[in-house]
Jmol script that loads the backbone (N, CA, C; Angstrom):
load data "model"
ATOM      1  N   MET A   1     -50.518 -21.047  61.756  1.00  0.00           N
ATOM      2  CA  MET A   1     -51.991 -20.678  61.278  1.00  0.00           C
ATOM      3  C   MET A   1     -52.722 -19.802  62.270  1.00  0.00           C
ATOM      4  N   THR A   2     -53.272 -18.810  62.070  1.00  0.00           N
ATOM      5  CA  THR A   2     -54.169 -18.057  63.019  1.00  0.00           C
ATOM      6  C   THR A   2     -55.387 -18.803  63.255  1.00  0.00           C
ATOM      7  N   ASP A   3     -56.031 -18.360  64.315  1.00  0.00           N
ATOM      8  CA  ASP A   3     -57.451 -18.858  64.473  1.00  0.00           C
ATOM      9  C   ASP A   3     -58.318 -18.638  63.529  1.00  0.00           C
ATOM     10  N   GLU A   4     -58.428 -17.344  62.837  1.00  0.00           N
ATOM     11  CA  GLU A   4     -59.224 -16.864  61.892  1.00  0.00           C
ATOM     12  C   GLU A   4     -58.964 -17.702  60.600  1.00  0.00           C
ATOM     13  N   ALA A   5     -57.854 -17.800  60.210  1.00  0.00           N
ATOM     14  CA  ALA A   5     -57.384 -18.743  59.255  1.00  0.00           C
ATOM     15  C   ALA A   5     -57.845 -20.182  59.259  1.00  0.00           C
ATOM     16  N   ARG A   6     -57.710 -20.670  60.465  1.00  0.00           N
ATOM     17  CA  ARG A   6     -58.198 -21.918  60.626  1.00  0.00           C
ATOM     18  C   ARG A   6     -59.708 -22.130  60.554  1.00  0.00           C
ATOM     19  N   GLN A   7     -60.298 -21.238  61.059  1.00  0.00           N
ATOM     20  CA  GLN A   7     -61.942 -21.249  61.074  1.00  0.00           C
ATOM     21  C   GLN A   7     -62.228 -21.074  59.528  1.00  0.00           C
ATOM     22  N   ALA A   8     -61.746 -20.227  58.789  1.00  0.00           N
ATOM     23  CA  ALA A   8     -62.009 -20.123  57.379  1.00  0.00           C
ATOM     24  C   ALA A   8     -61.710 -21.383  56.558  1.00  0.00           C
ATOM     25  N   GLU A   9     -60.705 -22.041  56.991  1.00  0.00           N
ATOM     26  CA  GLU A   9     -60.408 -23.357  56.308  1.00  0.00           C
ATOM     27  C   GLU A   9     -61.535 -24.323  56.529  1.00  0.00           C
ATOM     28  N   VAL A  10     -62.024 -24.445  57.862  1.00  0.00           N
ATOM     29  CA  VAL A  10     -62.971 -25.275  58.259  1.00  0.00           C
ATOM     30  C   VAL A  10     -64.287 -24.914  57.710  1.00  0.00           C
ATOM     31  N   MET A  11     -64.690 -23.692  57.535  1.00  0.00           N
ATOM     32  CA  MET A  11     -65.842 -23.355  56.819  1.00  0.00           C
ATOM     33  C   MET A  11     -65.798 -23.581  55.342  1.00  0.00           C
ATOM     34  N   LEU A  12     -64.810 -23.565  54.791  1.00  0.00           N
ATOM     35  CA  LEU A  12     -64.596 -23.788  53.334  1.00  0.00           C
ATOM     36  C   LEU A  12     -64.893 -25.368  53.169  1.00  0.00           C
ATOM     37  N   ASP A  13     -64.288 -26.145  54.112  1.00  0.00           N
ATOM     38  CA  ASP A  13     -64.481 -27.598  54.041  1.00  0.00           C
ATOM     39  C   ASP A  13     -65.962 -27.924  54.149  1.00  0.00           C
ATOM     40  N   VAL A  14     -66.574 -27.131  55.135  1.00  0.00           N
ATOM     41  CA  VAL A  14     -68.100 -27.501  55.329  1.00  0.00           C
ATOM     42  C   VAL A  14     -68.820 -27.118  54.172  1.00  0.00           C
ATOM     43  N   LEU A  15     -68.544 -26.001  53.552  1.00  0.00           N
ATOM     44  CA  LEU A  15     -69.108 -25.607  52.270  1.00  0.00           C
ATOM     45  C   LEU A  15     -69.024 -26.415  51.222  1.00  0.00           C
ATOM     46  N   ALA A  16     -67.760 -26.961  51.205  1.00  0.00           N
ATOM     47  CA  ALA A  16     -67.491 -27.972  49.947  1.00  0.00           C
ATOM     48  C   ALA A  16     -68.387 -29.179  50.105  1.00  0.00           C
ATOM     49  N   GLU A  17     -68.440 -29.700  51.370  1.00  0.00           N
ATOM     50  CA  GLU A  17     -69.270 -30.863  51.745  1.00  0.00           C
ATOM     51  C   GLU A  17     -70.866 -30.537  51.506  1.00  0.00           C
ATOM     52  N   ARG A  18     -71.307 -29.376  51.755  1.00  0.00           N
ATOM     53  CA  ARG A  18     -72.573 -28.986  51.486  1.00  0.00           C
ATOM     54  C   ARG A  18     -72.968 -29.160  50.123  1.00  0.00           C
ATOM     55  N   LYS A  19     -72.105 -28.540  49.152  1.00  0.00           N
ATOM     56  CA  LYS A  19     -71.991 -28.590  47.653  1.00  0.00           C
ATOM     57  C   LYS A  19     -72.114 -30.175  47.477  1.00  0.00           C
ATOM     58  N   ARG A  20     -71.240 -30.820  47.825  1.00  0.00           N
ATOM     59  CA  ARG A  20     -71.203 -32.328  47.459  1.00  0.00           C
ATOM     60  C   ARG A  20     -72.477 -32.971  47.743  1.00  0.00           C
ATOM     61  N   GLN A  21     -73.119 -32.685  48.985  1.00  0.00           N
ATOM     62  CA  GLN A  21     -74.435 -33.209  49.254  1.00  0.00           C
ATOM     63  C   GLN A  21     -75.585 -32.779  48.351  1.00  0.00           C
ATOM     64  N   ASP A  22     -75.485 -31.450  48.084  1.00  0.00           N
ATOM     65  CA  ASP A  22     -76.645 -31.074  47.080  1.00  0.00           C
ATOM     66  C   ASP A  22     -76.590 -31.698  45.836  1.00  0.00           C
ATOM     67  N   HIS A  23     -75.169 -31.877  45.298  1.00  0.00           N
ATOM     68  CA  HIS A  23     -74.988 -32.543  44.064  1.00  0.00           C
ATOM     69  C   HIS A  23     -75.435 -33.971  44.057  1.00  0.00           C
ATOM     70  N   ILE A  24     -75.336 -34.648  45.172  1.00  0.00           N
ATOM     71  CA  ILE A  24     -75.573 -36.106  45.206  1.00  0.00           C
ATOM     72  C   ILE A  24     -77.260 -36.375  45.388  1.00  0.00           C
ATOM     73  N   TRP A  25     -77.815 -35.467  46.315  1.00  0.00           N
ATOM     74  CA  TRP A  25     -79.197 -35.599  46.678  1.00  0.00           C
ATOM     75  C   TRP A  25     -80.262 -34.326  46.343  1.00  0.00           C
ATOM     76  N   GLY A  26     -79.501 -33.344  45.855  1.00  0.00           N
ATOM     77  CA  GLY A  26     -80.281 -32.292  45.454  1.00  0.00           C
ATOM     78  C   GLY A  26     -80.689 -31.594  46.862  1.00  0.00           C
ATOM     79  N   VAL A  27     -81.301 -30.336  46.689  1.00  0.00           N
ATOM     80  CA  VAL A  27     -81.702 -29.439  47.884  1.00  0.00           C
ATOM     81  C   VAL A  27     -82.914 -30.545  48.727  1.00  0.00           C
ATOM     82  N   GLN A  28     -82.594 -30.630  49.920  1.00  0.00           N
ATOM     83  CA  GLN A  28     -83.643 -31.460  50.800  1.00  0.00           C
ATOM     84  C   GLN A  28     -84.575 -30.631  51.502  1.00  0.00           C
ATOM     85  N   ASP A  29     -85.684 -31.130  51.587  1.00  0.00           N
ATOM     86  CA  ASP A  29     -86.951 -30.609  52.112  1.00  0.00           C
ATOM     87  C   ASP A  29     -87.374 -31.588  53.016  1.00  0.00           C
ATOM     88  N   ASN A  30     -87.034 -31.662  54.350  1.00  0.00           N
ATOM     89  CA  ASN A  30     -87.452 -32.591  55.337  1.00  0.00           C
ATOM     90  C   ASN A  30     -88.218 -32.095  56.486  1.00  0.00           C
ATOM     91  N   LEU A  31     -88.851 -32.945  57.366  1.00  0.00           N
ATOM     92  CA  LEU A  31     -89.418 -32.397  58.473  1.00  0.00           C
ATOM     93  C   LEU A  31     -88.269 -32.495  59.621  1.00  0.00           C
ATOM     94  N   ALA A  32     -88.448 -31.623  60.629  1.00  0.00           N
ATOM     95  CA  ALA A  32     -87.533 -31.533  61.795  1.00  0.00           C
ATOM     96  C   ALA A  32     -86.909 -32.896  62.186  1.00  0.00           C
ATOM     97  N   PRO A  33     -87.938 -33.795  62.439  1.00  0.00           N
ATOM     98  CA  PRO A  33     -87.467 -35.080  63.039  1.00  0.00           C
ATOM     99  C   PRO A  33     -86.572 -35.953  62.140  1.00  0.00           C
ATOM    100  N   ILE A  34     -86.768 -35.627  60.820  1.00  0.00           N
ATOM    101  CA  ILE A  34     -85.851 -36.483  59.779  1.00  0.00           C
ATOM    102  C   ILE A  34     -84.455 -35.844  59.773  1.00  0.00           C
ATOM    103  N   TRP A  35     -84.507 -34.424  59.878  1.00  0.00           N
ATOM    104  CA  TRP A  35     -83.258 -33.843  59.971  1.00  0.00           C
ATOM    105  C   TRP A  35     -82.346 -34.226  61.214  1.00  0.00           C
ATOM    106  N   LEU A  36     -83.043 -34.140  62.510  1.00  0.00           N
ATOM    107  CA  LEU A  36     -82.341 -34.784  63.565  1.00  0.00           C
ATOM    108  C   LEU A  36     -81.909 -36.207  63.370  1.00  0.00           C
ATOM    109  N   SER A  37     -82.619 -37.093  62.896  1.00  0.00           N
ATOM    110  CA  SER A  37     -82.236 -38.413  62.563  1.00  0.00           C
ATOM    111  C   SER A  37     -80.947 -38.384  61.634  1.00  0.00           C
ATOM    112  N   ARG A  38     -80.896 -37.697  60.641  1.00  0.00           N
ATOM    113  CA  ARG A  38     -79.886 -37.716  59.695  1.00  0.00           C
ATOM    114  C   ARG A  38     -78.617 -36.945  60.433  1.00  0.00           C
ATOM    115  N   LEU A  39     -78.806 -36.039  61.231  1.00  0.00           N
ATOM    116  CA  LEU A  39     -77.657 -35.477  62.003  1.00  0.00           C
ATOM    117  C   LEU A  39     -77.216 -36.446  63.148  1.00  0.00           C
ATOM    118  N   MET A  40     -77.969 -37.107  63.600  1.00  0.00           N
ATOM    119  CA  MET A  40     -77.678 -38.247  64.757  1.00  0.00           C
ATOM    120  C   MET A  40     -76.846 -39.449  64.029  1.00  0.00           C
ATOM    121  N   ARG A  41     -77.388 -39.772  62.880  1.00  0.00           N
ATOM    122  CA  ARG A  41     -76.467 -40.743  62.073  1.00  0.00           C
ATOM    123  C   ARG A  41     -75.087 -40.064  61.827  1.00  0.00           C
ATOM    124  N   GLU A  42     -75.002 -39.063  61.456  1.00  0.00           N
ATOM    125  CA  GLU A  42     -73.623 -38.476  61.168  1.00  0.00           C
ATOM    126  C   GLU A  42     -72.584 -38.405  62.354  1.00  0.00           C
ATOM    127  N   VAL A  43     -73.406 -38.086  63.536  1.00  0.00           N
ATOM    128  CA  VAL A  43     -72.661 -38.086  64.706  1.00  0.00           C
ATOM    129  C   VAL A  43     -72.290 -39.395  65.145  1.00  0.00           C
ATOM    130  N   GLY A  44     -73.113 -40.391  64.994  1.00  0.00           N
ATOM    131  CA  GLY A  44     -72.613 -41.741  65.158  1.00  0.00           C
ATOM    132  C   GLY A  44     -71.431 -42.149  64.369  1.00  0.00           C
ATOM    133  N   GLU A  45     -71.439 -41.766  62.913  1.00  0.00           N
ATOM    134  CA  GLU A  45     -70.378 -42.298  62.119  1.00  0.00           C
ATOM    135  C   GLU A  45     -69.235 -41.364  62.717  1.00  0.00           C
ATOM    136  N   ALA A  46     -69.265 -40.174  63.121  1.00  0.00           N
ATOM    137  CA  ALA A  46     -68.029 -39.495  63.792  1.00  0.00           C
ATOM    138  C   ALA A  46     -67.474 -40.289  64.842  1.00  0.00           C
ATOM    139  N   ALA A  47     -68.487 -40.794  65.933  1.00  0.00           N
ATOM    140  CA  ALA A  47     -68.099 -41.517  66.906  1.00  0.00           C
ATOM    141  C   ALA A  47     -67.178 -42.778  66.564  1.00  0.00           C
ATOM    142  N   ASN A  48     -67.893 -43.499  65.544  1.00  0.00           N
ATOM    143  CA  ASN A  48     -67.288 -44.741  65.040  1.00  0.00           C
ATOM    144  C   ASN A  48     -65.794 -44.432  64.407  1.00  0.00           C
ATOM    145  N   ALA A  49     -65.603 -43.274  63.845  1.00  0.00           N
ATOM    146  CA  ALA A  49     -64.306 -42.887  63.223  1.00  0.00           C
ATOM    147  C   ALA A  49     -63.438 -42.634  64.280  1.00  0.00           C
ATOM    148  N   LEU A  50     -63.885 -41.935  65.533  1.00  0.00           N
ATOM    149  CA  LEU A  50     -63.031 -41.584  66.480  1.00  0.00           C
ATOM    150  C   LEU A  50     -62.470 -42.853  67.209  1.00  0.00           C
ATOM    151  N   ASN A  51     -63.413 -43.861  67.434  1.00  0.00           N
ATOM    152  CA  ASN A  51     -63.068 -45.193  68.156  1.00  0.00           C
ATOM    153  C   ASN A  51     -62.234 -45.963  67.369  1.00  0.00           C
ATOM    154  N   GLY A  52     -62.383 -45.877  65.826  1.00  0.00           N
ATOM    155  CA  GLY A  52     -61.537 -46.642  65.032  1.00  0.00           C
ATOM    156  C   GLY A  52     -60.131 -46.101  65.161  1.00  0.00           C
ATOM    157  N   CYS A  53     -60.077 -44.729  65.188  1.00  0.00           N
ATOM    158  CA  CYS A  53     -58.698 -44.128  65.267  1.00  0.00           C
ATOM    159  C   CYS A  53     -58.092 -44.254  66.710  1.00  0.00           C
ATOM    160  N   TRP A  54     -58.949 -44.153  67.750  1.00  0.00           N
ATOM    161  CA  TRP A  54     -58.429 -44.171  68.984  1.00  0.00           C
ATOM    162  C   TRP A  54     -57.799 -45.624  69.376  1.00  0.00           C
ATOM    163  N   PHE A  55     -58.546 -46.584  69.071  1.00  0.00           N
ATOM    164  CA  PHE A  55     -58.109 -47.987  69.394  1.00  0.00           C
ATOM    165  C   PHE A  55     -57.122 -48.562  68.265  1.00  0.00           C
ATOM    166  N   SER A  56     -57.072 -48.121  67.130  1.00  0.00           N
ATOM    167  CA  SER A  56     -56.162 -48.736  66.206  1.00  0.00           C
ATOM    168  C   SER A  56     -54.836 -47.878  65.996  1.00  0.00           C
ATOM    169  N   GLY A  57     -54.767 -46.730  66.542  1.00  0.00           N
ATOM    170  CA  GLY A  57     -53.506 -45.834  66.498  1.00  0.00           C
ATOM    171  C   GLY A  57     -53.561 -45.105  65.259  1.00  0.00           C
ATOM    172  N   ARG A  58     -54.618 -45.201  64.329  1.00  0.00           N
ATOM    173  CA  ARG A  58     -54.513 -44.301  63.090  1.00  0.00           C
ATOM    174  C   ARG A  58     -54.682 -42.873  63.559  1.00  0.00           C
ATOM    175  N   ASP A  59     -54.334 -41.965  62.403  1.00  0.00           N
ATOM    176  CA  ASP A  59     -54.491 -40.549  62.696  1.00  0.00           C
ATOM    177  C   ASP A  59     -56.014 -40.151  62.631  1.00  0.00           C
ATOM    178  N   LEU A  60     -56.207 -39.047  62.949  1.00  0.00           N
ATOM    179  CA  LEU A  60     -57.658 -38.571  63.061  1.00  0.00           C
ATOM    180  C   LEU A  60     -58.334 -38.102  61.729  1.00  0.00           C
ATOM    181  N   VAL A  61     -57.774 -38.276  60.622  1.00  0.00           N
ATOM    182  CA  VAL A  61     -58.159 -37.715  59.472  1.00  0.00           C
ATOM    183  C   VAL A  61     -59.683 -38.076  59.078  1.00  0.00           C
ATOM    184  N   GLU A  62     -60.035 -39.524  59.289  1.00  0.00           N
ATOM    185  CA  GLU A  62     -61.339 -39.836  58.984  1.00  0.00           C
ATOM    186  C   GLU A  62     -62.292 -39.361  60.039  1.00  0.00           C
ATOM    187  N   TYR A  63     -61.853 -39.076  61.264  1.00  0.00           N
ATOM    188  CA  TYR A  63     -62.758 -38.418  62.373  1.00  0.00           C
ATOM    189  C   TYR A  63     -63.046 -36.921  61.912  1.00  0.00           C
ATOM    190  N   ARG A  64     -62.015 -36.211  61.425  1.00  0.00           N
ATOM    191  CA  ARG A  64     -62.341 -34.927  61.171  1.00  0.00           C
ATOM    192  C   ARG A  64     -63.193 -34.870  59.931  1.00  0.00           C
ATOM    193  N   GLN A  65     -63.188 -35.737  58.910  1.00  0.00           N
ATOM    194  CA  GLN A  65     -63.938 -35.829  57.836  1.00  0.00           C
ATOM    195  C   GLN A  65     -65.357 -36.011  58.138  1.00  0.00           C
ATOM    196  N   GLN A  66     -65.579 -36.787  59.230  1.00  0.00           N
ATOM    197  CA  GLN A  66     -66.926 -37.080  59.641  1.00  0.00           C
ATOM    198  C   GLN A  66     -67.616 -35.879  60.369  1.00  0.00           C
ATOM    199  N   LEU A  67     -66.670 -35.153  61.162  1.00  0.00           N
ATOM    200  CA  LEU A  67     -67.060 -34.001  61.797  1.00  0.00           C
ATOM    201  C   LEU A  67     -67.464 -32.947  60.844  1.00  0.00           C
ATOM    202  N   VAL A  68     -66.797 -32.853  59.643  1.00  0.00           N
ATOM    203  CA  VAL A  68     -67.113 -31.926  58.570  1.00  0.00           C
ATOM    204  C   VAL A  68     -68.689 -32.274  58.033  1.00  0.00           C
ATOM    205  N   LYS A  69     -68.845 -33.610  57.988  1.00  0.00           N
ATOM    206  CA  LYS A  69     -70.228 -34.034  57.682  1.00  0.00           C
ATOM    207  C   LYS A  69     -71.122 -33.565  58.498  1.00  0.00           C
ATOM    208  N   VAL A  70     -70.902 -33.961  59.668  1.00  0.00           N
ATOM    209  CA  VAL A  70     -71.852 -33.478  60.900  1.00  0.00           C
ATOM    210  C   VAL A  70     -72.158 -31.935  60.481  1.00  0.00           C
ATOM    211  N   ALA A  71     -71.288 -30.954  60.432  1.00  0.00           N
ATOM    212  CA  ALA A  71     -71.567 -29.665  60.385  1.00  0.00           C
ATOM    213  C   ALA A  71     -72.382 -29.476  59.093  1.00  0.00           C
ATOM    214  N   ALA A  72     -71.944 -30.015  58.054  1.00  0.00           N
ATOM    215  CA  ALA A  72     -72.733 -29.790  56.789  1.00  0.00           C
ATOM    216  C   ALA A  72     -74.086 -30.279  56.823  1.00  0.00           C
ATOM    217  N   VAL A  73     -74.504 -31.248  57.479  1.00  0.00           N
ATOM    218  CA  VAL A  73     -75.747 -31.584  57.679  1.00  0.00           C
ATOM    219  C   VAL A  73     -76.590 -30.724  58.483  1.00  0.00           C
ATOM    220  N   ALA A  74     -75.904 -30.268  59.539  1.00  0.00           N
ATOM    221  CA  ALA A  74     -76.492 -29.169  60.430  1.00  0.00           C
ATOM    222  C   ALA A  74     -76.909 -27.725  59.673  1.00  0.00           C
ATOM    223  N   VAL A  75     -75.940 -27.566  58.905  1.00  0.00           N
ATOM    224  CA  VAL A  75     -76.090 -26.296  58.070  1.00  0.00           C
ATOM    225  C   VAL A  75     -77.228 -26.669  57.008  1.00  0.00           C
ATOM    226  N   SER A  76     -77.354 -27.654  56.448  1.00  0.00           N
ATOM    227  CA  SER A  76     -78.403 -28.081  55.452  1.00  0.00           C
ATOM    228  C   SER A  76     -79.830 -27.923  56.248  1.00  0.00           C
ATOM    229  N   ALA A  77     -79.804 -28.431  57.438  1.00  0.00           N
ATOM    230  CA  ALA A  77     -81.066 -28.398  58.268  1.00  0.00           C
ATOM    231  C   ALA A  77     -81.588 -26.936  58.333  1.00  0.00           C
ATOM    232  N   VAL A  78     -80.438 -26.166  58.885  1.00  0.00           N
ATOM    233  CA  VAL A  78     -80.832 -24.572  58.974  1.00  0.00           C
ATOM    234  C   VAL A  78     -81.124 -23.913  57.848  1.00  0.00           C
ATOM    235  N   GLU A  79     -80.645 -24.310  56.582  1.00  0.00           N
ATOM    236  CA  GLU A  79     -80.910 -23.782  55.437  1.00  0.00           C
ATOM    237  C   GLU A  79     -82.515 -24.142  55.023  1.00  0.00           C
ATOM    238  N   ASP A  80     -82.804 -25.440  55.385  1.00  0.00           N
ATOM    239  CA  ASP A  80     -84.243 -25.927  55.022  1.00  0.00           C
ATOM    240  C   ASP A  80     -85.172 -25.135  55.913  1.00  0.00           C
ATOM    241  N   TYR A  81     -84.884 -24.797  57.279  1.00  0.00           N
ATOM    242  CA  TYR A  81     -85.645 -24.328  58.017  1.00  0.00           C
ATOM    243  C   TYR A  81     -85.756 -22.692  57.605  1.00  0.00           C
ATOM    244  N   ASP A  82     -84.808 -22.073  57.238  1.00  0.00           N
ATOM    245  CA  ASP A  82     -84.869 -20.694  56.765  1.00  0.00           C
ATOM    246  C   ASP A  82     -85.813 -20.721  55.507  1.00  0.00           C
ATOM    247  N   ARG A  83     -85.534 -21.574  54.669  1.00  0.00           N
ATOM    248  CA  ARG A  83     -86.359 -21.648  53.300  1.00  0.00           C
ATOM    249  C   ARG A  83     -87.873 -21.697  53.851  1.00  0.00           C
ATOM    250  N   LYS A  84     -88.276 -22.532  54.664  1.00  0.00           N
ATOM    251  CA  LYS A  84     -89.579 -22.772  55.118  1.00  0.00           C
ATOM    252  C   LYS A  84     -90.035 -21.531  55.923  1.00  0.00           C
ATOM    253  N   LEU A  85     -89.332 -20.915  56.599  1.00  0.00           N
ATOM    254  CA  LEU A  85     -89.704 -19.737  57.399  1.00  0.00           C
ATOM    255  C   LEU A  85     -89.876 -18.518  56.276  1.00  0.00           C
ATOM    256  N   ALA A  86     -89.227 -18.552  55.284  1.00  0.00           N
ATOM    257  CA  ALA A  86     -89.338 -17.445  54.265  1.00  0.00           C
ATOM    258  C   ALA A  86     -90.626 -17.808  53.291  1.00  0.00           C
ATOM    259  N   GLY A  87     -91.051 -19.086  53.541  1.00  0.00           N
ATOM    260  CA  GLY A  87     -92.045 -19.336  52.431  1.00  0.00           C
ATOM    261  C   GLY A  87     -91.648 -19.924  51.229  1.00  0.00           C
ATOM    262  N   ASP A  88     -90.156 -20.154  51.012  1.00  0.00           N
ATOM    263  CA  ASP A  88     -89.543 -20.536  49.801  1.00  0.00           C
ATOM    264  C   ASP A  88     -89.912 -21.951  49.562  1.00  0.00           C
ATOM    265  N   SER A  89     -89.888 -22.454  48.441  1.00  0.00           N
ATOM    266  CA  SER A  89     -89.951 -23.961  48.170  1.00  0.00           C
ATOM    267  C   SER A  89     -89.101 -24.258  47.040  1.00  0.00           C
ATOM    268  N   GLU A  90     -88.447 -25.462  46.936  1.00  0.00           N
ATOM    269  CA  GLU A  90     -87.535 -25.881  45.915  1.00  0.00           C
ATOM    270  C   GLU A  90     -88.402 -26.865  44.963  1.00  0.00           C
TER     271      GLU A  90
END
end "model"
wireframe off; spacefill off
backbone 0.3
color backbone group
C-alpha cells in the first residue's frame, strides 16, 4: 500500500468516527478547556489500550481504534473553533 493510500484510509476512518460521534452526541459546542479535557481523556484511553496490548501480548487493533478516536475528537474541536470564528451556531 502506498503512503497516500494509507493516509486516505486513515482519514476515512477518522471521518467515519466523526460521523459516529455526531450521530451519538450531535454537533458539539464546547469551550476550549472542555475540548482539551475530552481530548486528554481519549489520549488516556489510547495509552491504556497500548498498555493492555503491550503487557498482554494482544495485537494493537484496540490501540489503533483509540488513536482514531483521538484524531476525531481533535477534528471536532477544530470544527467547533471554525464555526465560532465564522459566527456560525448550531
